[in-house]
Structures are given as C-alpha cells and as structure tokens.
C-alpha positions in Angstrom: 76.3 139.7 154.0 78.9 142.4 153.6 77.5 145.9 153.6 79.0 148.1 150.8 78.8 151.7 149.7 76.8 152.5 146.6 79.9 153.7 144.7 81.3 150.2 144.9 78.3 148.7 143.0 79.6 150.2 139.7 82.1 147.5 138.9 81.7 145.0 136.1 82.6 142.0 138.3 79.5 142.9 140.4 77.1 142.1 137.5 74.9 139.1 138.3 76.0 139.1 141.9 74.1 140.0 145.0 74.9 143.3 146.9 73.7 144.8 150.1 73.6 148.5 150.7 71.7 151.3 152.7 70.6 154.8 151.8 67.9 157.3 151.2 65.3 157.6 148.5 66.4 160.3 146.1 63.9 159.7 143.3 60.7 157.6 143.0 58.7 156.4 140.0 55.9 153.9 139.6 55.6 152.4 136.1 53.0 149.7 135.6 53.4 147.1 138.3 57.0 148.1 139.0 58.6 150.7 141.3 61.8 152.4 140.4 63.8 154.1 143.1 67.0 156.1 142.8 68.8 155.5 146.2 71.6 157.7 147.4 74.2 157.5 150.2 77.0 159.9 150.9 79.0 158.8 147.9 76.7 157.9 145.1 73.3 157.0 143.6 72.0 153.8 142.1 68.7 152.8 140.5 66.7 150.1 142.2 63.9 148.3 140.4 61.2 146.5 142.5 59.2 143.9 140.7 58.1 141.4 143.4 54.4 142.2 144.2 55.0 141.9 147.9 57.9 144.3 147.8 56.0 146.7 145.6 53.2 146.8 148.2 55.7 147.2 151.0 57.6 150.1 149.3 54.5 151.9 147.9 54.2 154.4 150.8 57.9 155.4 151.0 58.6 159.1 150.5 61.5 161.0 149.1 64.3 160.8 151.8 62.8 157.7 153.3 65.6 155.4 154.5 66.0 151.7 153.7 68.4 148.8 153.2 68.4 146.9 149.9 69.7 143.4 149.0 69.5 142.6 145.3 71.2 141.5 142.1 73.2 143.9 139.9 72.3 144.2 136.2 73.7 146.4 133.4 71.2 148.9 132.1 72.4 151.9 130.0 69.2 153.8 130.9 70.0 153.8 134.6 72.3 156.3 136.3 75.8 155.0 135.9 74.8 152.2 133.6 73.8 149.7 136.3 70.7 148.9 138.4 69.9 146.6 141.3 66.9 144.3 141.1 65.6 144.2 144.7 65.2 140.8 146.4 64.8 142.1 150.0 64.2 145.5 151.4 64.2 146.7 155.0 62.6 150.1 155.6 63.9 152.1 158.5 61.7 155.2 158.0 59.0 155.7 155.3 59.3 159.5 155.9 56.8 162.3 155.4 56.2 164.2 152.2 59.4 166.1 151.7 59.0 169.9 151.8 61.6 170.8 149.2 61.3 170.0 145.5 64.1 172.1 144.1 64.3 175.8 142.9 63.0 177.1 146.2 63.4 180.8 147.1 66.1 181.8 149.6 63.5 182.3 152.4 62.2 178.8 152.0 65.7 177.4 151.9 66.5 179.4 155.0 63.6 177.8 156.8 64.5 174.3 155.7 68.3 174.7 155.6 68.8 171.5 157.7 67.0 169.6 154.9 68.3 171.5 151.9 71.9 170.5 152.7 71.0 166.9 151.8 71.0 167.8 148.1 73.6 166.1 145.9 74.7 169.5 144.6 75.4 170.9 148.0 77.1 167.6 149.1 79.4 168.0 146.0 80.5 171.5 147.0 81.3 170.4 150.5 83.5 167.5 149.2 85.3 170.0 147.0 85.8 172.3 150.0 87.1 169.3 152.1 89.7 168.5 149.4 90.8 172.2 149.0 91.5 172.4 152.7 93.2 169.0 152.9 95.4 169.9 150.0 96.2 173.3 151.4 97.3 171.8 154.6 99.3 169.2 152.8 101.3 171.8 150.8 102.1 173.8 153.9 103.1 170.8 156.0 105.4 169.6 153.2 106.9 173.1 153.0 107.8 173.1 156.7 105.0 175.0 158.3 103.4 174.1 161.6 99.6 174.1 162.2 98.7 176.0 165.4 95.5 176.6 167.3 94.8 180.2 168.4 91.9 181.4 170.5 88.5 182.6 169.3 87.6 184.7 172.3 89.9 187.7 172.3 90.5 190.9 174.2 91.5 193.2 171.3 90.7 194.0 167.7 92.8 192.8 164.7 90.9 194.9 162.2 88.4 197.8 162.8 86.9 198.0 166.3 83.5 198.8 164.7 83.3 195.3 163.2 83.8 193.4 166.5 81.1 191.1 168.0 81.2 191.8 171.7 80.5 189.0 174.2 80.5 188.8 178.0 83.5 186.9 179.4 82.5 186.5 183.1 82.7 190.1 184.3 84.8 191.4 181.4 84.2 192.4 177.8 85.5 190.1 175.2 85.2 189.8 171.4 84.8 187.1 168.8 88.0 186.9 166.8 88.2 188.8 163.5 91.5 187.0 162.7 94.1 184.8 164.2 96.9 187.0 162.9 98.1 188.6 166.0 98.4 185.3 167.8 100.2 183.7 164.8 102.7 186.5 165.0 103.5 185.6 168.6 104.1 182.0 167.5 106.6 182.7 164.7 109.3 183.4 167.2 109.4 179.8 168.3 108.1 177.9 165.3 109.2 180.1 162.4 106.4 179.4 159.9 102.8 178.7 161.1 99.3 178.3 159.8 95.8 177.9 161.3 92.2 177.3 160.3 89.7 179.1 162.5 86.3 180.8 162.3 86.4 184.6 162.1 83.6 187.0 162.8 82.9 190.4 161.3 80.0 192.6 162.4 80.1 194.9 159.3 76.8 195.8 157.9 77.6 194.7 154.3 74.9 192.7 152.5 76.6 191.5 149.3 76.8 188.1 147.7 80.3 187.6 149.1 79.9 188.7 152.7 79.4 186.4 155.8 79.4 187.4 159.5 81.1 184.1 160.4 83.5 182.4 158.0 86.4 180.0 157.9 89.8 181.7 157.8 93.0 180.0 156.6 95.9 182.1 157.8 99.7 181.9 157.7 102.5 183.9 159.3 106.3 183.5 158.8 109.4 185.1 160.3 111.8 186.8 157.8 109.3 186.7 154.9 108.9 189.7 152.6 105.7 190.5 150.7 107.3 188.9 147.6 108.0 185.7 149.5 104.4 185.7 150.8 102.9 186.2 147.3 105.0 183.3 146.0 103.8 180.8 148.6 100.2 182.0 148.3 100.3 181.4 144.5 102.1 178.1 144.8 99.9 176.7 147.6 96.6 177.7 145.9 97.7 176.2 142.5 98.6 173.0 144.2 95.4 172.8 146.3 93.1 173.6 143.3 95.0 171.3 140.9 94.9 168.3 143.3 91.3 168.9 144.1 90.4 168.8 140.4 91.9 165.4 140.2 90.3 164.1 143.4 86.8 165.5 142.8 86.0 165.0 139.1 82.7 163.5 139.8 81.7 166.3 142.1 82.7 168.9 139.6 80.4 167.2 137.1 77.5 167.4 139.5 78.0 171.1 140.2 78.6 171.9 136.5 74.9 171.2 135.8 74.0 174.0 138.2 76.8 176.6 138.1 78.4 175.9 134.7 81.9 175.5 136.2 84.2 173.7 133.8 87.3 172.2 135.3 89.3 172.9 132.1 88.8 176.7 132.9 90.4 176.1 136.3 93.2 174.0 134.9 94.1 176.8 132.4 94.1 179.4 135.3 96.5 177.4 137.5 98.9 176.7 134.6 99.6 180.4 134.0 101.7 182.9 136.1 99.3 185.1 138.1 99.4 188.8 137.4 100.7 191.5 139.7 99.6 195.2 139.4 99.9 198.1 141.8 96.9 199.8 143.4 97.6 202.9 141.2 97.5 200.7 138.1 94.2 199.2 139.3 92.6 202.7 139.6 93.8 203.6 136.1 92.3 200.5 134.7 89.0 201.1 136.4 88.9 204.7 135.2 89.5 203.6 131.7 86.5 201.3 132.0 84.3 204.2 133.0 84.2 203.6 136.8 83.8 206.7 139.0 86.7 206.2 141.4 89.6 208.3 142.5 93.0 207.5 143.8 92.7 206.9 147.6 89.3 205.2 147.3 88.9 201.7 148.5 88.0 198.9 146.0 84.5 197.6 146.7 82.8 194.5 145.2 81.7 196.4 142.1 85.2 197.7 141.4 86.9 194.3 142.0 84.4 192.7 139.7 85.2 195.0 136.8 88.9 194.8 137.5 89.0 191.0 137.6 87.1 190.7 134.3 90.1 192.3 132.6 92.3 189.3 133.5 92.2 185.6 132.8 94.0 184.6 136.1 93.9 185.8 139.7 95.6 189.1 140.1 97.7 190.5 143.0 96.9 194.1 143.7 99.8 195.5 145.7 100.7 198.7 147.7 97.4 200.2 148.8 97.2 203.6 150.4 98.1 203.5 154.1 94.8 205.0 155.2 92.8 202.2 153.7 94.6 199.4 155.5 95.0 198.0 159.0 97.4 199.4 161.6 99.7 196.4 161.6 100.8 196.7 157.9 104.4 197.8 157.2 104.7 201.3 155.8 106.6 201.3 152.6 106.5 205.1 152.9 104.3 207.7 154.5 101.5 207.0 151.9 101.7 203.3 151.0 101.9 200.0 152.8 103.6 196.8 151.7 100.5 194.6 151.2 98.5 192.8 148.6 94.9 191.6 147.9 94.6 188.6 145.7 91.5 188.9 143.5 89.9 185.9 141.9 89.0 186.2 138.2 85.5 186.0 136.6 84.3 188.8 138.8 84.7 187.1 142.1 87.2 189.6 143.7 89.2 189.4 146.9 90.0 185.9 148.3 93.3 186.6 150.1 94.7 189.6 151.9 98.3 189.7 153.1 101.1 192.1 154.0 104.5 192.6 155.6 103.9 193.4 159.3 105.1 196.5 161.1 107.9 195.0 163.2 109.5 198.3 164.4 108.4 199.1 168.0 108.4 202.9 167.7 106.3 202.9 164.5 103.8 200.4 165.8 103.3 202.4 169.0 102.5 205.5 166.9 100.1 203.6 164.7 98.2 202.1 167.6 97.6 205.6 169.0 96.8 206.9 165.5 94.1 204.2 165.1 92.8 205.0 168.7 93.5 201.4 169.7 95.4 202.5 172.8 92.1 203.1 174.5 91.2 199.4 174.5 92.1 198.1 178.0 92.2 194.7 179.8 92.4 193.8 183.5 95.3 191.6 184.7 94.5 191.1 188.4 94.1 194.6 189.8 96.1 196.2 187.0 94.5 197.7 183.9 96.8 197.7 180.9 96.6 198.3 177.1 95.0 195.4 175.3 97.9 195.6 172.8 100.7 195.6 175.4 101.5 191.9 174.7 101.5 192.7 171.0 104.1 195.5 171.5 106.1 193.0 173.6 106.7 191.0 170.4 108.5 194.1 169.1 110.4 194.8 172.3 112.0 191.4 172.6 113.7 190.1 169.5 111.5 191.5 166.7 112.2 190.5 163.1 110.7 191.3 159.7 107.8 189.0 159.0 104.7 188.6 156.8 101.3 186.9 156.8 98.1 186.4 154.9 94.5 185.4 155.4 92.4 183.3 153.0 88.6 183.4 153.1 87.8 179.7 152.6 84.2 180.3 151.5 85.3 183.0 149.0 87.8 180.5 147.5 85.1 177.8 147.2 82.7 180.3 145.7 85.1 181.1 142.9 86.3 177.5 142.4 82.7 176.2 142.1 81.4 179.3 140.4 78.7 179.8 143.0 76.3 182.7 142.7 76.2 183.5 146.4 78.5 182.8 149.3 75.7 181.4 151.5 75.9 178.2 149.4 79.5 177.7 150.4 78.8 176.4 153.9 75.9 174.5 155.6 74.6 177.1 158.0 75.6 180.6 156.9 75.4 183.5 159.3 73.9 186.4 157.4 71.8 189.3 158.6 68.1 189.2 159.4 67.0 185.7 160.4 69.9 183.6 159.4 70.5 182.3 162.9 67.9 179.5 162.2 68.7 176.7 162.6 
C-alpha cells in the first residue's frame, strides 16, 4: 500500500478509505478500553483511535516519541485535530521509546541539556520552516534581480570588524580566524560578477549576553559595484518585503502554531510590509531618545536598550543613517571627517538591528590611512618566505580598477526572531552557541 504523509490524510475523498502512514507519538490518552494517539510526522499531526483489544494491548507500553506505522480507515470527527481521525487496523511499532524527559515549559538549563530532543517540538519545527521559506524567498528575489550567489571562505587571515571579537584557530603552523563576515571577499567578487550575495556562518567573540546575541550565526550578505547607500537601502527594503510577504503565504499553518506561543499575528506583518519604511539620521535618533528620557549623548553607540526604545516609536522598520565615523568599521565610506555613509535597519516592536550596510571606502589613499588608524596594518600573513600585511590583497582591490560600491549584512536569526516574535534568539536555530556551556551538544 502507498505510504503517505500525514498532511495528505486531511482530504474529504479519503473518508472511508484506508491509509498508511508513519510517525512519532505526540500525545497519548487511554479512555476506557480505547487508546487515542496523536501521531506526528514532519508535516502534520493526526488522531489515531485504537479499539481492537489486541492492538490496545500491543500499543499500551508505547511512550511519547515512540515511533510506529499505522494502517487504518479515515473518519470525520470534529473533536479530532483537523476534523479527521484514523481508526487503526494494523500497527507496526519501530521503537516503544523510554519515558520522554521533556514535558513542556522547561527552564533554559534543562532545554540546554536536552536540546537534541527539544528541537522535535512542533513549535520549534514551525519556526524552522518559516526560516527556510525566508531564506528561499530572499535568494529568489536576488536571483531574479540579477545577483549571483558566491561561496566565500570561513577560515580567514584578517579581521573584517574589530580584532577583539575574532575567534583564533590554528591553521597548520599559522594563526587563522573564524570569519566575522564574508564582506571583504564579496568585495573582491564584484569586479567580475557585478552584484553578489552569500549565506555563510559568521563568528563574533564579543562578551555580550543579551537576548539577541549569538557567537555563531547565519549571515546573508550582498555587495554590488556602482551602488550608493540609497541604492542599497532600496534593494534591502524590497527584498525583505518580498521574502516576508511570500513566507506569510507559504507558511500560514506554521504561523498559526507559533501564534499560540509568541502571539505573532500575520496581519501585523502584512501591515508592516505594505507601508514605506522610515529613514532617520543618527542625530535624529539621539534627539528622539533624549525626548524619551534616555541618558545618551551624541557620539554614543546605540545599544539594545536604546534600539528598543527607538523602534517602539515606529510602526515599521526604520533605517538609521549616517553614524559617527568613530563608531563604525574602517571600510565604511567617509561622508565627511565625522560621519560615514552607512545605515542600520532596526526592526520594530523593540527588536532592533537586523541589517547593517554602507558604502565602502573605495579610494586607495583614504583606505590606507584608515587601516593604519585602526591598527590593522600590524596584522601580518606569510606567503612563502615573505611576510606581508594581511590587508595587502584588500588594498589591491583599490589599486587596480576600483569603483564606488556598497554592501550589507543581514543577521538571519535576528530577522527570524522579529518575524516570529521570539523572546530570545537562542530559539531561532537548533544548536545556539552562547556563553557558558552552550557547546553541548
């Protein structure tokens, strides 16, 4: 008999017919001389009623997450999940299982210990399917718009951001680092491909312990020749609106599942992507924060608390542009001696930064000065017997046919955190890397 997925049971033409499917026990109840199981697979749940005394005896020992195959007749039943149930005629048990150690509402330490089991929850499964669709749809937008996906390295010889947040590793007899960003390599690729994007893991060794910080996260990055900051903001807004809008259509069932836990309403998201997104300057942001009683001065960076207060003033994401030069990375284009041509895109509802982007410094003489100013000229690599600056290759990009260009980086888990209204970023991926013990498993 043909094996089907559980989601395909919920069709009127299946009523009165026999179906065959496999899955895991999600819920279990004994009522009188019957056993009711809710069985799940990767794409749905269905109620199974077991009436045959021999089958009841066979199934009695099965535990939550025990695995089985069921052959039975489909009936309509409004009391069952989805309005249908299967009356079992044959059951094959693969594994009865042991008593499951998780019951729901566990503390973070318990979840950390049993992370490999916690990720079986329907709620977590729903967030990962939403994440899958967001990335698929982002890729789709960029490919349609003429961008090329590329594949930069993860082991690198230089810093893209602050050297203090590098994870150092041994590369044979040399020092190497885990990549903070693919940006510098994407810049090299625009000279042959024009517009490029990549999806890679990025690593930051900063000591932050907030609800939105990870030490390893997935980074969707783009870089384009000839693009200005305004061009970059336009494609960032258009691509995210497309990806979120299409994901809402594709994942309505999953949004219903997470709504029970997080309160995310897709109508809220639809309203957000139908409006133009706001643009304010860094100076305007500081003025708004001061008016809300925040103790912050011009020249101070915006932290999680400041971004939260700021985003609560808007009903859409907001681009904050033109930060002080001293707060941002060496590669950003200087608008003047005090300000760079950059933006941070802050998600509403208190979620804060999800995207950072800028025009890149494409003038050789200015970039050389900034590398020295940031003390990055001290980073060296060995090529054969010769020791050279780790940024020599990056300066070559400016020596040989440099052009104005821009790029941005999107934190995938931060995007998902906002879209799903998650309380903590650790719930945005299966095995988060946080401080103190979060290397298990």
